[in-house]
C-alpha positions as CSV (number, residue, x, y, z in Angstrom):
1,M,199.6,144.3,-34.2
2,K,200.1,147.3,-31.8
3,L,202.2,150.1,-32.5
4,T,204.7,151.4,-30.2
5,P,206.6,154.9,-30.0
6,T,210.1,155.5,-30.1
7,S,211.8,155.2,-26.7
8,V,214.2,157.7,-25.0
9,D,216.9,155.2,-25.3
10,N,216.7,155.0,-29.2
11,R,216.9,158.8,-29.7
12,I,219.8,160.2,-31.6
13,E,221.5,163.1,-29.7
14,A,222.6,165.0,-32.6
15,L,219.1,165.0,-34.0
16,D,217.7,166.6,-30.9
17,L,220.6,169.2,-30.8
18,L,220.0,170.1,-34.4
19,R,216.3,170.4,-33.7
20,G,217.1,172.7,-30.7
21,F,219.3,174.9,-32.8
22,S,216.8,175.2,-35.5
23,L,214.0,176.3,-32.9
24,L,216.3,179.2,-31.8
25,G,216.6,180.4,-35.3
26,I,212.9,180.0,-36.1
27,F,211.9,181.9,-33.0
28,I,214.4,184.8,-33.9
29,A,212.8,184.9,-37.4
30,N,209.2,184.6,-36.2
31,M,209.9,187.3,-33.7
32,L,209.7,189.8,-36.5
33,V,206.0,188.7,-37.1
34,F,205.2,188.5,-33.6
35,H,205.8,192.2,-32.7
36,T,205.8,193.9,-36.2
37,P,203.1,194.0,-39.0
38,Y,205.7,192.1,-41.1
39,L,203.2,190.3,-43.3
40,H,202.0,193.6,-44.5
41,I,205.1,195.8,-45.0
42,E,207.9,196.2,-47.4
43,P,210.6,195.5,-44.8
44,Y,213.6,197.0,-46.8
45,S,212.0,200.5,-46.6
46,Y,209.9,200.1,-43.6
47,F,212.7,200.1,-41.0
48,T,214.4,203.4,-41.0
49,T,216.6,203.8,-37.8
50,D,220.2,202.5,-37.9
51,S,219.6,199.8,-35.2
52,D,216.5,198.4,-36.9
53,V,218.2,198.6,-40.4
54,T,221.4,196.8,-39.1
55,T,219.4,194.1,-37.0
56,F,217.1,193.5,-39.9
57,K,220.0,192.9,-42.2
58,W,221.7,190.4,-39.9
59,I,218.4,188.6,-39.4
60,V,217.6,188.4,-43.1
61,V,221.2,187.3,-44.1
62,L,221.9,184.8,-41.2
63,V,218.6,183.6,-39.9
64,Q,215.5,184.3,-42.0
65,A,214.4,181.4,-44.4
66,S,217.4,179.5,-43.2
67,F,216.0,177.7,-40.2
68,Y,212.7,176.4,-41.2
69,P,214.3,174.3,-43.8
70,I,216.3,172.7,-41.1
71,F,213.2,171.8,-39.2
72,A,211.5,170.6,-42.2
73,F,214.5,168.5,-43.2
74,L,214.5,167.0,-39.6
75,F,210.7,166.5,-39.9
76,G,211.2,164.2,-43.1
77,Y,214.3,162.6,-41.5
78,G,212.1,161.5,-38.5
79,L,209.2,160.4,-40.6
80,N,211.6,158.0,-42.5
81,M,213.1,156.7,-39.2
82,Q,209.5,155.8,-38.2
83,Y,208.9,154.2,-41.6
84,E,212.0,152.1,-41.1
85,K,211.1,151.0,-37.7
86,A,207.6,150.1,-38.9
87,I,209.0,147.9,-41.7
88,E,211.6,146.3,-39.3
89,R,208.8,145.4,-36.9
90,N,206.4,144.3,-39.6
91,Q,204.0,147.0,-38.5
92,P,201.6,149.1,-40.7
93,Y,203.1,152.6,-41.3
94,A,200.7,154.4,-43.5
95,K,197.7,154.0,-41.1
96,M,199.8,155.0,-37.9
97,M,201.5,157.9,-39.7
98,A,198.2,159.2,-41.1
99,K,196.9,159.2,-37.6
100,R,199.8,161.0,-36.2
101,L,199.6,163.6,-39.0
102,S,196.0,164.1,-38.5
103,I,196.5,164.9,-34.8
104,L,199.3,167.2,-35.8
105,L,196.9,168.9,-38.3
106,V,194.4,169.5,-35.5
107,F,197.2,171.0,-33.2
108,G,198.3,173.2,-36.1
109,L,194.6,174.4,-36.9
110,I,194.1,175.3,-33.2
111,H,197.5,177.1,-33.0
112,A,196.8,179.1,-36.2
113,L,193.2,180.3,-35.4
114,F,193.7,180.8,-31.5
115,V,197.3,181.6,-30.9
116,W,199.2,182.8,-33.9
117,S,198.6,182.9,-37.7
118,G,202.2,181.9,-38.7
119,D,201.7,178.4,-37.8
120,V,203.6,175.7,-39.8
121,L,202.3,172.6,-38.1
122,F,199.3,172.5,-40.4
123,T,201.4,172.7,-43.4
124,Y,203.9,170.2,-42.2
125,A,201.0,167.8,-41.6
126,V,199.3,168.2,-44.9
127,L,202.8,167.8,-46.7
128,G,203.5,164.7,-44.4
129,F,200.5,163.0,-46.0
130,L,202.3,163.4,-49.3
131,L,205.5,162.0,-47.9
132,I,203.8,158.7,-47.0
133,L,203.5,158.2,-50.8
134,F,207.2,159.0,-51.5
135,V,208.9,157.7,-48.4
136,R,209.1,154.1,-50.0
137,I,211.3,155.5,-52.8
138,P,214.9,154.5,-52.4
139,A,217.4,157.3,-51.3
140,K,219.2,157.2,-54.6
141,W,215.9,158.3,-56.4
142,L,214.2,160.4,-53.7
143,A,217.1,162.7,-53.0
144,P,217.5,163.9,-56.8
145,F,213.8,164.0,-57.1
146,A,213.5,166.4,-54.2
147,I,216.1,168.5,-55.7
148,V,214.4,168.8,-58.9
149,L,211.0,169.3,-57.5
150,Y,212.5,172.3,-55.5
151,A,214.9,173.8,-58.1
152,I,212.8,173.8,-61.2
153,P,209.7,175.9,-59.8
154,A,212.1,178.1,-57.7
155,A,214.3,178.9,-60.9
156,F,211.2,179.6,-63.0
157,L,209.7,181.9,-60.3
158,F,213.1,183.8,-60.2
159,F,213.4,184.1,-64.0
160,V,209.7,185.3,-64.2
161,T,210.1,187.9,-61.5
162,K,213.5,189.0,-63.2
163,L,211.7,189.6,-66.4
164,V,208.8,191.5,-64.8
165,V,211.2,193.6,-62.7
166,N,213.5,194.3,-65.7
167,M,210.3,195.6,-67.5
168,N,209.0,197.6,-64.5
169,P,211.1,197.7,-61.3
170,T,208.2,199.0,-59.3
171,T,205.6,196.2,-60.2
172,F,205.7,194.5,-57.0
173,E,205.8,197.4,-54.6
174,E,202.1,197.5,-53.8
175,E,202.1,193.7,-53.2
176,L,204.8,194.0,-50.7
177,S,203.3,196.9,-48.7
178,N,199.8,197.5,-47.5
179,P,199.7,200.7,-45.3
180,V,196.0,200.2,-44.5
181,Q,196.7,196.5,-43.3
182,V,199.7,197.8,-41.3
183,E,197.8,200.3,-39.3
184,R,195.0,197.8,-38.8
185,A,197.4,195.0,-37.6
186,I,199.0,197.5,-35.1
187,Q,195.5,198.7,-33.9
188,V,194.0,195.2,-33.5
189,F,196.9,193.3,-32.0
190,S,198.0,196.2,-29.6
191,S,194.6,197.3,-28.3
192,G,191.7,195.3,-29.9
193,S,189.5,192.9,-28.3
194,F,190.0,189.1,-28.3
195,G,187.2,188.9,-31.0
196,E,188.9,191.3,-33.2
197,I,192.3,189.7,-32.8
198,F,190.8,186.3,-33.6
199,S,189.2,187.6,-36.6
200,F,192.2,189.4,-38.0
201,R,194.5,186.4,-37.1
202,A,192.1,184.0,-39.0
203,L,192.1,186.3,-41.9
204,E,196.0,186.4,-42.0
205,W,196.0,182.7,-41.8
206,L,193.4,182.2,-44.5
207,T,195.5,184.5,-46.7
208,Y,199.0,183.6,-46.0
209,G,198.8,180.3,-44.1
210,L,196.8,178.4,-46.5
211,S,198.6,179.7,-49.5
212,S,201.9,178.7,-48.0
213,T,200.5,175.3,-47.6
214,F,199.8,175.0,-51.3
215,L,203.1,176.7,-52.3
216,G,204.8,174.2,-49.8
217,V,204.4,171.4,-52.3
218,F,207.1,173.1,-54.2
219,I,209.1,174.5,-51.3
220,V,208.7,172.6,-48.0
221,L,207.7,169.1,-49.5
222,P,211.0,168.8,-51.3
223,I,213.0,169.6,-48.2
224,I,211.0,167.1,-46.2
225,M,211.7,164.5,-48.9
226,F,215.3,165.4,-49.0
227,G,215.4,164.8,-45.1
228,A,213.8,161.4,-45.6
229,A,216.4,160.5,-48.3
230,M,219.2,161.6,-45.9
231,S,217.7,159.5,-43.2
232,K,217.8,156.4,-45.5
233,W,221.6,157.2,-45.8
234,K,222.0,157.8,-42.1
235,I,223.8,161.1,-42.6
236,I,223.4,162.2,-39.0
237,E,224.2,158.7,-37.5
238,R,227.4,158.7,-39.8
239,A,228.4,162.3,-39.2
240,H,231.7,161.2,-37.7
241,Q,232.6,159.1,-40.6
242,L,231.7,161.8,-43.0
243,K,233.3,164.6,-41.0
244,G,235.7,165.6,-43.7
245,K,233.2,165.8,-46.5
246,L,230.7,167.7,-44.2
247,I,233.4,170.4,-43.4
248,I,234.1,171.0,-47.1
249,V,230.5,171.0,-48.2
250,G,229.4,173.1,-45.2
251,I,232.0,175.7,-45.7
252,L,231.3,176.1,-49.6
253,I,227.6,176.2,-49.4
254,T,227.5,178.4,-46.2
255,A,229.6,180.9,-48.1
256,L,227.4,180.7,-51.3
257,G,224.3,180.9,-49.2
258,I,225.3,183.9,-47.3
259,W,226.3,185.6,-50.6
260,L,223.0,184.9,-52.2
261,K,221.1,186.0,-49.2
262,A,223.2,189.5,-49.0
263,L,222.5,190.2,-52.7
264,P,219.5,192.5,-52.0
265,F,221.7,194.5,-49.7
266,I,224.8,194.5,-51.9
267,K,222.8,195.5,-55.0
268,A,219.2,196.5,-54.5
269,P,216.1,194.9,-52.8
270,T,214.4,194.1,-56.1
271,Y,211.8,191.5,-56.0
272,D,213.8,189.0,-58.2
273,L,216.8,189.3,-55.9
274,I,214.5,188.9,-52.8
275,Q,213.1,185.7,-54.4
276,L,216.6,184.4,-55.1
277,Q,217.6,185.2,-51.5
278,Q,214.6,183.5,-50.0
279,T,214.4,180.3,-52.2
280,F,218.1,179.4,-53.1
281,G,220.0,181.4,-50.6
282,G,217.9,180.4,-47.6
283,V,218.0,176.7,-48.4
284,L,221.7,176.6,-49.2
285,L,222.6,178.3,-46.0
286,A,220.4,175.9,-44.2
287,A,222.3,172.9,-45.6
288,G,225.6,174.6,-44.7
289,Y,224.4,175.1,-41.2
290,V,223.3,171.4,-41.0
291,A,226.6,170.2,-42.3
292,L,228.8,172.3,-39.9
293,F,226.5,171.6,-37.0
294,L,226.9,167.9,-37.5
295,V,230.6,168.3,-37.6
296,L,230.4,170.0,-34.2
297,T,228.2,167.2,-32.7
298,T,231.1,164.8,-33.5
299,F,233.0,166.2,-30.6
300,A,232.0,164.8,-27.1
301,K,232.7,168.3,-25.3
302,F,230.3,170.1,-27.7
303,R,227.6,167.6,-27.2
304,S,228.0,167.8,-23.4
305,F,228.1,171.4,-23.1
306,F,225.1,172.0,-25.4
307,S,223.1,168.9,-24.0
308,P,220.4,171.3,-22.7
309,L,219.7,172.5,-26.2
310,G,219.1,168.9,-27.2
311,K,216.5,168.7,-24.4
312,A,214.6,171.6,-26.1
313,G,214.8,169.9,-29.3
314,R,213.6,166.6,-27.8
315,M,210.4,168.4,-26.8
316,S,210.2,170.4,-29.9
317,L,206.5,170.6,-30.3
318,T,206.2,171.8,-26.8
319,T,208.9,174.3,-27.4
320,Y,207.5,175.7,-30.6
321,L,203.9,176.1,-29.4
322,S,205.1,177.7,-26.2
323,Q,207.1,180.3,-28.0
324,S,203.9,181.4,-29.9
325,I,202.0,181.5,-26.5
326,I,204.6,183.4,-24.6
327,A,205.2,185.9,-27.4
328,T,201.5,186.6,-28.3
329,M,200.9,187.1,-24.5
330,I,203.7,189.7,-24.5
331,F,202.6,191.6,-27.7
332,Y,198.8,191.1,-28.2
333,A,196.3,193.3,-26.3
334,Y,195.0,190.4,-24.1
335,G,198.5,190.3,-22.6
336,F,200.9,193.2,-22.4
337,G,199.9,194.8,-25.5
338,L,203.5,195.7,-26.8
339,Y,202.8,194.9,-30.5
340,G,204.5,197.6,-32.7
341,K,206.2,199.3,-29.8
342,I,209.5,197.6,-29.6
343,D,212.6,197.8,-32.0
344,L,214.1,194.8,-33.8
345,W,217.1,194.6,-31.6
346,T,215.0,194.3,-28.4
347,G,212.8,191.8,-30.1
348,T,215.8,189.6,-31.1
349,I,217.2,189.7,-27.6
350,M,213.8,188.9,-26.1
351,A,213.6,185.9,-28.5
352,I,217.1,184.7,-27.3
353,G,216.2,185.2,-23.7
354,I,213.0,183.4,-23.7
355,F,214.6,180.5,-25.6
356,I,217.3,180.3,-23.1
357,L,214.5,180.1,-20.4
358,Q,212.8,177.4,-22.6
359,V,216.1,175.3,-22.5
360,I,216.3,175.6,-18.8
361,L,212.8,174.6,-18.4
362,A,213.1,171.7,-20.9
363,E,216.1,170.4,-18.8
364,I,214.1,170.5,-15.6
365,W,210.9,169.0,-17.2
366,L,212.9,166.0,-18.8
367,A,214.7,165.2,-15.5
368,K,211.4,164.1,-14.2
369,F,209.3,163.2,-17.3
370,K,210.1,161.0,-20.4
371,M,208.7,163.6,-22.9
372,G,207.3,167.1,-23.1
373,P,203.6,167.8,-22.3
374,V,202.4,168.3,-25.9
375,E,204.5,165.3,-27.1
376,R,202.9,163.2,-24.4
377,L,199.4,164.2,-25.5
378,W,200.3,163.6,-29.2
379,R,201.5,160.1,-28.5
380,L,198.7,159.4,-26.2
381,L,196.2,160.2,-28.9
382,T,198.2,158.1,-31.3
383,Y,199.2,155.1,-29.5
384,G,197.1,154.9,-26.4
385,N,198.4,154.4,-22.9
386,K,201.3,152.3,-24.2
387,S,203.0,155.6,-25.4
388,T,203.5,156.9,-21.8
389,K,204.9,153.6,-20.4
């Protein structure tokens, strides 16, 4: 039996809008890494000018670690939608999804090694294979299982780091900052050869990318699983019916998430509070954003005004990859070589400006074609010519 992709008519508008919204936040957070040796610094002391300190604070509290969970949530949501459609049509799901994820894994590997070391596609693909095993679990079991899988390791990590920090507050300072690597990153990315950039980028990915994939079993996979569970309950499709509950939940956990994420600034940027900020604060604020955004999508005027945002979300893979290509061409030596030469505010404005341009281009592109170019390639490799009809 032949497999068929999802048609444009079967898409959920709110899903695309939320995906577009997440891509904006992801780009703003990623921009820190695109133009600054962020992977090798202790950011709470690295940025010293008033502008950088203020911008960093707002990015950390409102953006960082709170938009990739939305994207992971939607990844799981979409995988379950495909599972349910396969079951409805009596089609084999595991084989098809394994093929799709294998292709995504290759995309991610190419992206990580030849474009940008901060790739998430490889990680999502690997964890997606695990979801194939869990997606058959009913939502009433899958949702609490995902919460427990996330909460227990995160809580354990927090209490361990808190214990260590209480014993010696400076224990993690060397781990968070590497002056030699900072200088090396600035030199290589701003003025190095393509070979030097490739080697340094590959080392960054092997050091941080692969480790994040393994840690993702306890961080990203539960969010993907939770997204799959919410897909089974049709949370996005039932947003209008659940509006009242979404408003209450959204306001409460958004406030809690912001408070947790602000703790390192309210008290002191100790490693335990940074862990609490990123693990619990980040995911709670993400959940709050999702709830409140879904409420907004129940209003026709909101959907109409922000429909171009949904176009960027509809071709999310193209949007995500092109962000990396554009940013590295601006900051790396084989482009304009601006790495390490701009402040955080300028970088943030650039991210917003580039994303607006992407939204405009997505609107133009999808007026002529059914899907983005990378999405077209992905589906062609998965389903064959049937995917483009």
